[in-house]
C-alpha positions in Angstrom: -7.5 -14.2 -20.5 -11.3 -14.5 -20.9 -12.2 -11.0 -19.6 -15.0 -10.7 -22.1 -16.9 -13.4 -20.2 -16.6 -11.7 -16.8 -18.7 -9.1 -15.2 -16.3 -6.6 -13.6 -16.7 -6.4 -9.8 -14.9 -3.1 -9.6 -15.9 0.5 -10.2 -12.7 2.5 -10.7 -9.7 0.4 -9.9 -8.6 -3.2 -10.2 -5.5 -5.4 -10.2 -4.7 -7.0 -13.5 -2.6 -10.1 -13.1 -0.8 -12.2 -15.7 0.5 -15.2 -13.7 2.6 -16.6 -16.5 3.6 -14.1 -19.3 5.9 -15.9 -21.8 4.2 -19.3 -21.8 6.3 -20.3 -24.8 9.5 -19.3 -23.0 8.5 -21.3 -20.0 7.5 -24.4 -21.9 10.7 -24.2 -23.9 12.7 -24.2 -20.7 14.0 -20.7 -21.1 14.3 -18.3 -18.2 12.6 -15.3 -19.7 9.0 -15.7 -18.4 7.4 -13.3 -16.0 4.6 -12.7 -13.5 3.0 -9.3 -14.1 0.8 -7.3 -11.7 -0.7 -3.9 -12.4 -3.0 -1.6 -10.6 -5.3 0.0 -13.2 -7.4 3.1 -12.2 -9.8 4.6 -14.7 -8.3 2.5 -17.4 -4.7 3.7 -16.8 -2.0 1.5 -15.3 -0.6 3.3 -12.3 1.5 0.7 -10.6 3.4 -2.2 -12.2 5.4 -5.1 -11.0 7.2 -7.5 -13.4 8.8 -10.4 -11.7 11.2 -12.7 -13.6 11.8 -15.5 -11.1 14.2 -17.6 -13.2 16.3 -14.5 -13.8 16.1 -13.5 -10.1 14.8 -10.0 -11.0 11.8 -7.8 -10.1 11.1 -4.5 -11.8 8.5 -2.2 -10.1 7.3 1.2 -10.8 4.7 3.8 -9.9 3.7 6.3 -12.5 5.1 9.7 -11.5 7.3 8.3 -8.8 9.9 6.2 -10.7 11.0 2.7 -11.0 13.3 0.2 -9.3 15.0 -3.1 -9.9 15.4 -5.7 -7.2 17.6 -8.8 -7.4 16.7 -12.1 -5.8 19.3 -14.5 -4.5 17.8 -17.5 -2.9 15.5 -16.1 -0.2 17.3 -12.8 0.0 16.2 -9.6 -1.8 18.7 -6.9 -2.6 18.1 -3.3 -1.9 15.9 -1.6 -4.5 18.0 0.1 -7.1 16.5 3.1 -8.8 16.4 2.7 -12.6 15.5 4.9 -15.5 15.3 4.8 -19.3 18.3 6.0 -21.2 18.2 9.1 -23.3 17.2 8.8 -26.9 20.3 8.1 -29.1 21.4 11.0 -31.2 20.2 11.0 -34.8 22.2 8.6 -36.9 23.6 6.7 -33.8 22.7 3.0 -33.4 19.8 2.3 -31.1 18.9 -0.9 -29.4 15.4 -2.3 -29.9 13.8 -5.1 -27.9 12.1 -7.6 -30.1 10.0 -10.6 -29.2 11.4 -14.1 -29.7 7.9 -15.5 -30.1 5.7 -12.7 -31.6 7.5 -11.2 -34.5 5.3 -9.4 -37.1 5.8 -7.6 -40.4 4.5 -4.2 -39.2 7.0 -4.1 -36.3 9.8 -5.3 -38.5 9.0 -2.5 -41.0 9.0 0.1 -38.2 12.4 -1.1 -37.1 13.8 -1.3 -40.6 12.6 2.3 -41.4 14.8 3.6 -38.6 18.2 2.4 -39.7 21.0 1.4 -37.3 18.9 -0.7 -35.0 20.6 -3.4 -32.9 18.0 -6.1 -32.1 17.9 -7.5 -28.6 15.8 -10.7 -28.8 14.0 -11.1 -25.5 11.0 -13.0 -24.1 7.8 -11.9 -22.3 7.7 -8.7 -20.2 11.4 -8.9 -19.6 11.5 -6.4 -22.6 9.7 -3.8 -20.5 12.2 -4.3 -17.6 15.1 -3.8 -20.0 13.6 -0.6 -21.4 12.9 0.7 -17.8 16.5 0.0 -16.7 18.0 1.5 -19.8 19.5 -1.6 -21.3 17.4 -1.1 -24.5 16.0 2.0 -26.1 12.6 0.9 -27.3 10.2 -2.0 -27.5 7.8 -1.5 -30.4 4.9 -3.9 -30.6 2.6 -3.1 -33.5 0.7 -6.4 -33.6 -2.3 -7.1 -31.4 -1.7 -7.7 -27.7 -3.7 -7.8 -24.5 -4.0 -5.6 -21.5 -2.5 -8.3 -19.1 0.6 -8.5 -21.3 1.4 -4.8 -21.2 -0.2 -3.1 -18.2 2.5 -3.8 -15.6 5.3 -2.9 -18.0 3.5 0.3 -19.1 3.4 1.5 -15.5 
């Protein structure tokens, strides 16, 4: 998280790794922390893996190819299940918005409040991206500052 101090050893592509996203979740003993890995090429995340070890879940995706969810049980990994976002709710219908347990801010709350009918799903770390990808929530707005390592894997 001190990328500004480093000289990039790459030209066009690099792996961006966040080994513990959701530090507050982890320290508090909650299970919504993740390990995030993204392949970034020319500044664009193309491959993303979000692993939630305490939940036994891995979400992975390749831009233009789709996304999958894997379930971990002990040392066994389930078959990859294709996942996709759900359609946008019709105008006036309730929609489900992923909100951060640890990083709420006034701009994001205002964005949600201006679009009435929101049902908030309070989640930690990059689990929010996985829930959007599998269609459990409709949107994850984050209008406060964030860092590349927090969002690149979920973006892909």
